C-alpha positions as CSV (number, residue, x, y, z in Angstrom):
1,X,4.6,-5.5,-5.5
2,X,5.1,-5.6,-1.7
3,X,2.5,-7.6,0.3
4,X,1.8,-8.1,3.9
5,X,0.8,-11.8,4.4
6,X,1.0,-14.8,6.7
7,X,3.8,-17.3,6.8
8,X,2.8,-20.6,8.3
9,X,4.9,-22.0,11.1
10,X,4.4,-24.6,13.8
11,X,3.9,-28.4,13.7
12,X,1.6,-30.6,11.7
13,X,-2.0,-30.0,12.9
14,X,-0.8,-27.2,15.1
15,X,-0.3,-24.1,12.9
16,X,0.8,-20.7,14.0
17,X,1.6,-17.8,11.7
18,X,4.0,-14.9,11.4
19,X,2.8,-11.7,9.8
20,X,5.5,-10.7,7.3
21,X,6.2,-8.2,4.6
22,X,7.6,-9.7,1.4
23,X,7.8,-9.4,-2.4
24,X,4.7,-10.9,-4.0
25,X,6.8,-12.7,-6.6
26,X,8.6,-14.7,-3.9
27,X,7.3,-17.7,-1.9
28,X,6.0,-16.9,1.6
29,X,8.7,-19.2,3.0
30,X,11.5,-17.1,1.5
31,X,13.2,-14.3,3.2
32,X,11.0,-11.5,4.4
33,X,11.6,-7.7,4.2
34,X,10.2,-7.3,7.7
35,X,8.3,-9.3,10.4
36,X,5.4,-7.4,11.9
37,X,4.2,-9.9,14.4
38,X,2.6,-13.3,15.0
39,X,-0.8,-15.0,15.2
40,X,-1.7,-18.2,16.9
41,X,-5.3,-19.4,16.1
42,X,-5.2,-22.4,18.5
43,X,-7.0,-20.8,21.4
44,X,-10.5,-20.3,19.8
45,X,-11.8,-17.8,22.3
46,X,-8.8,-15.6,22.7
47,X,-6.6,-15.5,19.7
48,X,-2.9,-14.8,20.4
49,X,-2.3,-11.8,18.1
50,X,0.7,-9.5,18.5
51,X,1.4,-6.8,15.9
52,X,4.1,-4.1,15.9
53,X,1.6,-1.2,15.2
54,X,4.2,1.4,14.3
55,X,6.0,-0.9,11.8
56,X,2.7,-2.1,10.3
57,X,1.4,1.5,9.7
58,X,4.8,2.5,8.3
59,X,4.7,-0.4,5.7
60,X,1.0,0.4,4.9
61,X,1.9,4.0,4.3
62,X,4.7,2.9,2.0
63,X,2.1,1.1,-0.2
64,X,2.3,-2.5,1.1
65,X,-0.9,-4.4,0.3
66,X,-2.3,-6.7,3.0
67,X,-3.8,-10.0,2.1
68,X,-7.5,-10.5,3.0
69,X,-6.7,-12.5,6.1
70,X,-4.1,-10.0,7.3
71,X,-6.5,-7.1,6.7
72,X,-9.0,-8.9,8.9
73,X,-6.4,-9.3,11.7
74,X,-5.4,-5.6,11.3
75,X,-9.0,-4.5,11.7
76,X,-9.5,-6.7,14.8
77,X,-6.4,-5.3,16.5
78,X,-7.3,-1.7,15.6
79,X,-4.2,-1.1,13.5
80,X,-6.1,-0.6,10.3
81,X,-8.2,2.3,11.8
82,X,-5.0,4.0,12.9
83,X,-3.5,3.5,9.4
84,X,-6.6,5.2,7.9
85,X,-6.2,8.2,10.3
86,X,-2.5,8.5,9.5
87,X,-3.3,8.4,5.8
88,X,-5.9,11.2,6.2
89,X,-3.4,13.3,8.2
90,X,-0.7,12.7,5.6
91,X,-3.0,13.7,2.7
92,X,-4.2,16.8,4.6
93,X,-0.5,18.1,4.8
């Protein structure tokens, strides 16, 4: 099963995360199928969140399942709403 999840990077007590697509049977630190963006939670007021929207929607349409934390990030950035619209449009065809 293909999942979209976070890979922890950064130093001790200073985490940052990469949003990756990988096989659920492999460890998050192993090679990824694709890298969709990054997330830095250090700045509490203004999270540094960058996501390649087109690539994320493409993987979601292919059936990749986001983890709970990634789903929250996708909703905050507005990508998940665009995915639902694309899914409706694809189903209507």
